[in-house]
N, C-alpha and C positions, 0 to 999 in steps of 0.2 A: 616571482611568486609561483606557487604550485597550483593556484586556483585555475581550473581549466585543463589540468592534466588528466589524461585517460587513466582508467584503472589498471590497464595492462602494462603501464610503464612504471608503476610504483614497485620498488624493490621490497622484498620481505625483510630486508635488513636496513639499518641506518644508512642514510645517504647524505653526503655533504656537497655543497657547491658554493662558489664564491658569490657574495652579494656585490652590488655595484661599488660599495666602499672597498671590498676586498680586491676587486679588479683594479681600482684606482691605486691601492697600496702596491699591488703586484706590478702595475705599469710604472709606478714611480721608482720602485726598487731596481728595475732593470737598468735605466741609465745611471742611477747612482752606483750600482754595482759595477758598471763598466769602468769606473774610475780605478778599479783594481788593476786594470790592464795598462793604465797610463804610466809612462816612465817617471821615475822619481817617487813612486807611491811608497808610503810607509804606514805602519799600523795606526798612526795617529790621524790619518786622513779622515776628516769629518764626513764627507759624502759616503765613503765606503762603509764607515761604521753605521751610518744611518740606514744604508741599504741592508746591511746584515741584521740590524735591529728589526726592520720591517719584515724581512723574511722569517726571522725568528718568531715574530708575533703571529704571522700566518701559520707557521708550523705548530706553535703552541695552541692556537685556536682550533686548528684541525684535530689536534689530539684531545682537547678538552671537550669540544662541543658534543660529540656523541655520548660521552660519559655523563654529561649534565642531565641528559634525558633518559639515561638508563634507569630502569626500575619503575617506569610509568606503566600502569595497566589500565585497560579500558574495556568496556563492554557496551554493546548496543542495548537500548531500552525500546522495544518495539511493541505496538499493539498486536493483539492476536490476529487481526486482519485489517485490511484497508480497502478502499474503493478506488478503482482506476480514475485518474484525472482529478481526483478530489484531494484537497489539502488535508494532510494527516499529521498529527503531532507525533514526533519521535524524539528520542533523546539518548543519553549515554551516562555512564558512571565512570569517573576517573579517580585514580588514587596513585600515590607515589611512595616509594620506599625511602626517599630522602627529599629534602627541599629542592624544588625545581625553579629555575628562573622564568621570566615572562615567556609565554608561548602562545601559539594559535592552534586551535582545534579545527581540523578539516574533516568533512564527511561527504560521502558520495551522494550526489543528487541525481536520481534516476531520470528525471524529466530532462535535465540539461546534459546528462551523460558526462559529468565531470565532477571533480572535487571542488567544494566551495568552503570558505572559511565560515564556520557557524558560531564561533566564540573566540574572543581574545581574552586571555587570562593573565592576571598580574603575577601568576606563579602558583605552584602547588606546595603545600607544606606536608612534611612527612606525618602521616596520621593513619589511624586504623579505619576511620570512617571514610566514606567516599563522597566526592563532589558530584552532584547530579545536575546535568544540563539538559535543556529542552529547546527544540526548534521545530519548524514545520517543513514538511517535504511532500512530494506528490509522485505518483507512479504513472507512467504513460500507458501501461497495458495491464491486463489481468494476468493471473498465474502466479507461480512461485518465483519470487524475485530474490536474487542474491545481492547482498550488500558487502562490499569489500571492507577490510578492517579500517577502523578509524586511524587518523594520522595526526600527529602533533608536529609542529614546526617551530623552531626557535632560531634567532640570530645571535644568541648569546654564546660566549662572551665577546665583547668588543664590536659586534655587528659586522664582522668581516666574513663570516661563513654562515650559510643557512643550513641547518640540520633538519632532515625529514626522517621521522621514525614512525612506522606503523605500530599501533598498540592494540592489543586484543586480537580477536579472531573475526572472520567473516560471519555474517548472519543471514537469515532468510526470513521473508515475510510473505504471507499469502495475500494476494491482491484480488479482491472480488471484482466482477465486472462493474462498469460504471452504471449507475442507476439513472433512468430518465424520469420524466414526469408524466403521469397519467392525465390525459386530456378528457374533456367532457364527452367527446365522441366515443371513446373507449367504453366509458360507463354505459352509454346508451346502447352500443353494440352488444355488450355482454348482457344487458338487461333484456334486449329482444331475444337473444339466443337462449337465455335462461328461461324465459317464459315459454319457449317452444320445446323445452327439454323436460319430460316428466321425471327423469332421474335427478334433476336439480331441485325438485320439489321436496327433497329430503329436508327435515327440520334442521336448523342450524342454531348457533348460539344466540341469534337474535329472535328466536321463536319461543313461545310459551310452552313449557312442558306440562305443568299442572298447577293447581292452586293448593295452598296449604294454610293452616291457621297462622296468624301473626305471632311472632316471637319477639321478646324484648331485644332490641338492637337492630332489628330490620329497618332498612331505610324507608322513609314515608313514601318515596316515589315508587317503591315496589308494591304498594297496596293497590289491589284491583277494586276500585270504588264501586263499580257496577255490581260485581259479584258480592261485595260486602253489603250493599243495599238490599240485594235479594235475599241473602242468607242471614242478615241481621247480626253478622259477626265479621271481624276483620280478617280478610283473606289476602295472602301475598302470592304474587306470581313467581313461580320457579321456572328458570329458563334452561334450555339444553346447554350442555357443556360445549366448549370450543372444539372444533374439529368434526362436528357432525356433518358438515358439508364437505364432500370430497370432489376433487377435480384432478384430472390428469393433464400434464403439460408435456407436449412432445416437441422437441427442438431438432431442426434439421441441421446437421453438421456434415453433410455429404461432401466428400472431396471433389475437386474439380471446379469449385466456385472460388471467386475472389475472396481473399482473406478478410479484407475490410468489410465485405458484406456479411460474412459469418460473424465477425466481431460485433457488428451492429445488431444482428439477430440475437446473439447471446446477451447483449445488453438489454434488448427488449424482454427476453425471457427472465432476466434478473429483476427487471422492473415489475413484471407480472407476479413473480414469486413474492417479492416484497409487498405488493399491493394486497394479494389474497391472504398471505400469512398474517399480516397485520389485522385483517378482518376476521381471523380465527378459522380460516379454511384449512383443510388437510389436503396437501398437494403430493402428488407422485410425479417424479420427473422421469421422462423417457427420452431415449435418443440412442444413436449408434455408440456413444460413449457410455451408455447405461442400458444395455439391451434388456436386462431383467427389471428395470425400473428402480428408482431410488425414492423411498418414502422416509422423509426426515423433516426436521424443523427448518425454519428459515435459514439459519446459518449453514446447516448441512447441505441444503439445496444450492445455496450460493457457492459453497465450496466446490460442489460437483461442477457447476457451470464455470467456475474459475479455472478448473483443470481440464475442461473439455477440449478435445482435439478433433481435427478433421479425420473422417474415416469413410470407407467405401461401404455402400449398402443402400437398402430401400427402407425408408422410415415408415411406409404404409403398414408394414407388418408389425410395427411397434405401437400402433394406435390401440389403446385398450378398448375392449368390446363391451364391458359391463359397467363402465362409468363415463360420464361426460368428459370430454377432453378438448383442450385448445391445442391446435397444431400450428406451430410457427415454421414456415418454410420459405425458401428463397424463390420458389417458383410454384405456380398453381399445381395442385395434385388432383388427378382424376380418380374417380371411384373411391371416394372416402366415405366411411360410415356416417349414418345420420346423427350419431351422437357426438360428432367431431365438428368443431368450429375451426376452419382452416383460414389462417391469416398469412398472407405473403409479406415479405419485408416492406414492399411498397405500401401496402395497406397499414402495416404497423406504424410506419413513419407518419401516417396521417392521424393516427390515434394516440401515439405516444411521442412526447418531445424528447429527443435524444441529444446528448452532448455532441457538438460539432467535431470534437477531437476524435471521435470514433470513425469519422469518414476516412 
């Protein structure tokens, strides 16, 4: 079986090898064929004829097997992005130019670093439509991951030779950092810091902007009953639009640190991005990988974190001066501005539950 084979040993062309039945046939044909050397042999000798028949079957199978799988095409079906160490649904489309015998479909599993059988098919019929298959996979790390071409394997005809044929082309998928879980301690820490920051007093999407007269279709919960009682007319609360609260997030990716520590810190940053973006905050990402800062939505910030690499430099110069900022660092930083909340990796691990796989 090919399950467990590394990607670098898969030939870009069809490859054939004997099955255990094929080895048995080959081993049996050798002693039978030796009867050709026996004195008194003549063409009617049964053992020699059987040996020639077995060898002919092996040769015919070797010639037919690759041609039976010729004309199969396949392509990966991948989500736009995935999260490291998280189960992700993936799939493929298969089609054939002619009828194909029973076969197995193998796909590269990044977590196990080997090909695994993901489907066993009774065959493919020549058709213009494509067969779509789905299975689950997971990725051990963030970043742009390469997936080798899909592979089909068949033991037909006769089950003597196993034929392995790559179909389609390799593909890529962007894997976001693994997301952790915000703990109660993080909420309390942010609330204390928020209360001490006048810049964070900016109105957000959970604050009232103004009152206006009631219009048909307004939700009853939006009615301000106290103001309605005073004005003797129905008044509705209008709230500020999302993104009124702004926050900078600075991530330390300085070189010289252990890689697994940086990976956990990036996972912390991704968790914080997800937490605040869901609440409607506007975030700007800063780091040595983004010296000018990146202001984007949730997916844009996670994409930047997924592609972040170690670099040399001092992150203190990247801390914004005119907006509150959370600074994630591997070690304590001296002389940080008052508008910055500095959290070391050790402190983050007490406030955010991370996946053990990131260690």
